[in-house]
N, C-alpha and C positions, 0 to 999 in steps of 0.2 A: 469594629471590624466590618460589620454588615453595612454600616453607613458609608465607610470608605469604599467598599466594593461597589455599592450602588452608584457612588459618585464616579467611580472608574468607568462603569458601564455607560453612564450618561454622557461623560466627556467624549468617549469614543463614538457613541451613537450620534451626538449632536454634530461633532466635527465632520463625520463622514457624510451626513445629510446636508449640512450647510456648505461644505467645501466641494461637494461632488463634481461640479463643472470644472473646478480648477485642478482636480486630482488626475486628470488625464491629459496627456500630451503625446505628440508623435515621438517615437524613439526608434532609432535604427540600430540594427545588430550587425556585427562584423561579417559581412558577406551573406547574411541570411535576410529573409523577408522582414519588413518592419510593420508595425501596427501600433495602435494607441494602447498604451499600458498605464496603469495607475502609478503615479510618481512614488507613492509610499511603498510600492511593491517592486520597483524597477530593478534594483540590484539584488539578485538572488544568488545565494550560495547553495550549491547542490552537493550533498555528500552521500556517496553510495552509487556507483555507476555500473552495477551488475546488469543482469538481463532486463530488469524492470527500470532501474534508475537511468540507464543509458538512454532509453527511448523517452522517458519522461523529461529529462534534461534537454534532449534534442528538440522536443516539441516546444519547450519554453523558449529556447533560442530562436526557433522558427517563428514564434509569436512575438518576438521583439524584445524580450527581456535581456538584460545584461547579466550574463551568467559567469560565475567563478566556480570551479569544481575541485573536488578532492575524492580520492579513493585509495585504499591501501594497495591496490593493484596498479602499478605504474603503467602497464599496458592499457588499462581502461582509460587512464588520464591522457595517454598519448593520442588517443583517437580525437580528443577534444583539442589538445594542443596543436595538432596538425591542421585544425580548422580555425586556428587563431583564438581559441577560447582560453582565457587564463586558468592556470592550475595552481594549486597551493599544496605545500608539503604537509600541512597539519590542519585539523579542523579549526584551531584557534586562529590561524592566518585567514581562513575563509571568513570567519566572523568579523574580522577587522575591516573587510571590504564589502560587507553585505548589509542590506536593510532587512532581508528575510532569509531564513535558513530553511531548507528542506532536506530531511534525511530519509533515506530509503535503505534500510540495513537488515541483515538476516535474523538477528535475535536480540533479546533484551540485553544480554551482556555486551553486544556490539554497540547498542544505543547508549548504554551507560558509559562505555569507554569513550565514545565520540563526544558525549556531552560533558562528562565529569572526569575523564582521564587526564594524565599529565599535560597533554597538548590539546585538551578538549575545548569545546565551544565556550564553556563557562570558566575557563582558566585565565581570564584576563582581569582579575580583581573583582570589585563589587559593581563595576559599570560595564554594560554591554552596548555594542553598537546596534545589533539587530533588534528591532522592536517586535518581530514575530518569528516564532519557531514552529515549524510544521513537521511532525514526524509521521511519515507514511509507512513505517515498518509495522509488521504484525508482531506485537509483543503482549505481555500480560497487562491487564488494565491497572493493576496496582502500581507497577513500575511507572506507567505513563502518568498516573495521578501524582505520585511522589515527585517525579521530575518536573511536572507542571508547577507544583507548589514551590519547588526550589527556585525555578526560573522567575516566578512572580515576585520573589524577594529581592531581586536585583534591581538596579536603577539603570536608566538609559544614559549613555554618554552624551547624546545630543537630545535636548528637550523636544518632544513632539506634542503638538496640540491635539493629536488623536490618541495618545497613549501616555500614561504616566510611568508604567513599568513594562518590561518585556512580557509578552503573552505567548502561551504555547497551545497549539491545537494538535490533537491526535487525529490523523486522517489516513487510515489504511485504505487500500484499494481492492477492487474486485474486477476481474476481467482477464488477468494473466498477461503474458508477454504479447500476444496478438493485439490486445486492447491497448497496451502501453504503446506499442508501435503505431497503431492507428489513431491514437489520441481519443479513445472511446471508453476510458476507465470510468468506474463508478467510485466516488469518494464517500466514505462514511466518516463524518467529522464530529469530534467531541471537543468541548471547550466553550469559551465565551461566544455567545451567538453573534455579537457585533463584530468580533474578529473573524468569525466564519463568513459573514456577509462581506467584509472587507477583502477577504482572501479569495472570494469566488472567481475573480478573473484568472487567478493562478490555476485554480482547479479546472476551470473550463478551457484552459489552454492545453491541459493534459488529458482531459476526460470529457464525457458528455453528460454525466449525472453527478450531482452532489446531494447528499442527504444529511441534514443536521440531526444528530442523534442525542443531543443533550450535553451534559457537563463533561469535564475532562475524564478520559478513560472510556466514555460511552462509545466512541467511534471504534476503538479496539474491541470492546465487548461485542459490538454489532458484527464486526468482522469474524470474531471467533465463533459466534452463533451461526453466521452464514457458512463458514467452512465446515463446521460440525454437520450441518444439514447437507452440504455438498458431498462430504465423505460418505455419509450414511446412504444418500441417494445413489451414489456411484456403486456402492456395494450391493444395494438392492437390485439395481438394473443389471449389473454384471451377473449376479446370482441367477436372476430370472432368465437372462440370455443363455447362460451355460446350461441351466435346467432345460430350457426349450430345445437346445441342440441335442441333449441326451434323450429328449422325448420325440425327436424327429422333426422339429420345427426350425426352419432357418432363422437366423438373426434378422435378416432383411424383412421377413414376414412379420416377425414379432415387433420389429421397429415400426412397421406400418400400423400394427394393432395398437401399440403403446401410444403412438403419436396422434391417433385419432380416437383415443379413449382415455379413461381415468388414470392410466399409468404415465401419461405424458409428463416429461420433466426435462430440465436442461441436459441431464446425463443421457437422455434418449434422443432428443431432437437437435442438440447443438454440439454434443461432445461424446458421441457414441463410442463406447469402448471396444467394439468388435472390429478388428481389422478387415477392411474390404467393404464395409457398409457405408462409410461416409468419408469424403475427401477433406483435406485441410485440417484434420484433427490429429493429435498425437498417435492415435491407434493406426493411422494410415502411414506413419513413418517410424514404425517399430517403437512407438511410445517415447520418442525423443522430442525435445523442444517444448515441453509443457510445464505443468506444476508438479514438481517431483514428489515421489512418495516420502522422501525425507522431510520436505516442507510440510506435507500433510500430517505426518506423524508428529512433527513439532507443534503444529497448530492444535492438534487434538490433545497433546500434552498440556498446552496452555489452557485449553477449554476445561479440561478435567481439573487442573489446579484452581482455576477461577471458580468452578462449581464447588470444589471442596471448601474453599474459603467462605462460601455463603451457605454451606451445609446442604447442597442440592445433589441428589443422586442422578447419575447419567449412565445407566447400564448399557444402552446401545452405543454411546460414545466410547465407553470402556472397551467393548467388543471391537469396534472399528479401530480403536487405537492399537489393540493387540494385533490386528490383521496388518496394519500398515507398518508396525514395528517389525513384524515377521518379514514383510517385503524387504525392508531395509537390511535385516540380518542376512537375507538370502541373496543380497547383491543387487537389488533393484532400487536402491535408494535414489538414484539419479534418473530413473525412468518416470514418466508421467504416472500420476496416481491411478489413472484408468487401467494401468497394466495389471491390476488385480484380476481382471477378466481372464487374462491368459495365464498369469503366473500364480494365482491363488486358486481360482476356480477351474483351471485347465481348460478354458474355453478355446474353441477352434476358430481360425480365420474363416471368413466368408469366401467361398470359391466363386 
């Protein structure tokens, strides 16, 4: 098995190196700008057109990729159909017309349904057309690893000299909706390194940073650790701002202190939770249009589950999870997670 896997790596690596000049050619997209795209990545099926996926798919279209889309929400698909982009009724139909599949879905159960459900991506027998599957959803690492192993057992309908079997990468993102729209996402990627290198043009059409994290599931693991730290950081900053207000210090003053000293962090200098301190962030628009408390609670649940599987204790994560679960129970599940400042700590707007 090890020898077979090594041969697989070598075939992909040699092919991409030796054929690199021939793998790029000009490709025009229906009414959008065109650019040079790798031939083996040219036809992309994108599944999941929500707040993040809509912008990611749009950026791929603008980069010159030939896109086919699917979403359970017909309204989301109509936005693409109105611009001449083909839509499909099922994930299986998307797979039949794509070299690469990208999925951007809310949960592990959604991912499993899209891949292995009755009309799923893997429901076309033992042969698959796509040679590369990229899941950018935030799910648990074990589900990602199991799904990757399952995909690797299929064979390709059309023989490729750069791959013997289909390959899967887990590639969750950081940056939220603003970065998805601006094309400045950070991708944390797990899976075969040669496949990661081959897929880089796709990632860089949707983001500005790509980080290879190791084997399958490691991209998702990195994302969960990132969001764990982000949740704890936001709670700490919000707690400090609320305490400062109670001690007679304005949040604007504390923000200057934090951002010029050791407390400086993303939650203070880029995503300030106090309404009236910073423009262009969810706190400036009643905590709408950001990363919801519901999603944060979900990611903390995944982090705690992953920690339990390896016997690791996460007491601070547990407390953060309880707070965000409480936010959801009190009706703030669709407000940005920075709303804890106002709705948990009873912090006040900056006048």
